[in-house]
N, C-alpha and C positions, 0 to 999 in steps of 0.2 A: 411364670414370673410376670409381674405386672408391667405394663408399658413404662410406668414411672421408674421402676427399678432398672429396666433395660436401658433407658436413657442415662441413668446414673452410671451404670457400668461402662457404657460407651464413653461418657465424659471422663471417667476415671482412667480408662485406657488411653484416651487422647492426652490427658494430662501427664501420664507416665511416659507416653510416647514422645513428649517434648524433651525428655531427658534421655530416653533409651532408644527411641526410634521404632523398634519392633512392636511394642504395644499399640502404636498408632495404626499399624496395619491390622492388628488383631481387632481393634475397635471398629475399623472400617468394614472388615469381613463380618463381624457380628451385627453391625448396623444393617448391612445388606441382607444377612441371613434372617434376622428377626422381622424385618419389614416394618412399615409404618402402622401405627394404631389409628386407622382412618376414623375421622369424625371426632377425635379427642384432641385436647390441647397438646398431647404428646406427639401427635402427628407433625406439628410444625417444628417441634424440637428435633424429631427424627430427621425431617428433611434438612434442617439446619446442620445436623451432625454429618449426614451423608455428603452434603455440599462442602462442608469443612474438610472432610476426608479427601475428596477429589481435588479441591483447590490446593491444599497443602501438598498432596502427592504430585500434582502437576508442577507446582512451583519448585519442589525439591528436584524433580527430574530435569526441569529446565535449568536449574542451577548446576546440576551435574553435567548437563550437556554443554554448559558454558565454561567448563573447566579448562579446555584448551585456550580460551581467550584470556583466562586469568581473573575472572570476576565471580568465580564460584563462591568464595567465602562471603563477600558482601551480600550476594543474593541469598545464600543459605541463612544468613542472619536475618534478612528481611522476611524470609519465609517462616522462620522460627517465631519472629515477633508477630507475624500475621496469625499463625496457628495459636499462639498464646492468647491473642486477643479474642479469637473465635472460641477457644475453650473457656475462657473467663466468661464471655457472654453466655455460653451454653450453661455453665454452672449457675450463673446468677438467675437465668430464666428458670432453671430446674428448681432452684431453692425457693424462688418466689411463686412457683407453679403458675407461670404466665405464658401466654402465647408469644411466640417469636413472630412479630409481624414481618411479612415478606422474607421468609427464610432463604430465598434465593438471591438476595442482594449480596453485594460484594463483601460488606463487613457487617 
């Protein structure tokens, strides 16, 4: 499978994960298993996808940890919006076949 197609599948799983949750984990596992395509434009998109996976997972776990305080729902909404923004940016970069400059940045 080509690196371009791998990134597409990771983005599709992340998009489905916004609605169902479990595909997000599957996308993260696949992104880690496939590894980056070093030296290609897909390497930056891979790094962006891996970082998206960990940031959303950390945000969701933090929101669940905040459940006793009573702020889990607003935090989960913010994490979902953040994940949707990152997935959208990933799809746009994939479709345009462009580098994601500084894939390690926050957004």
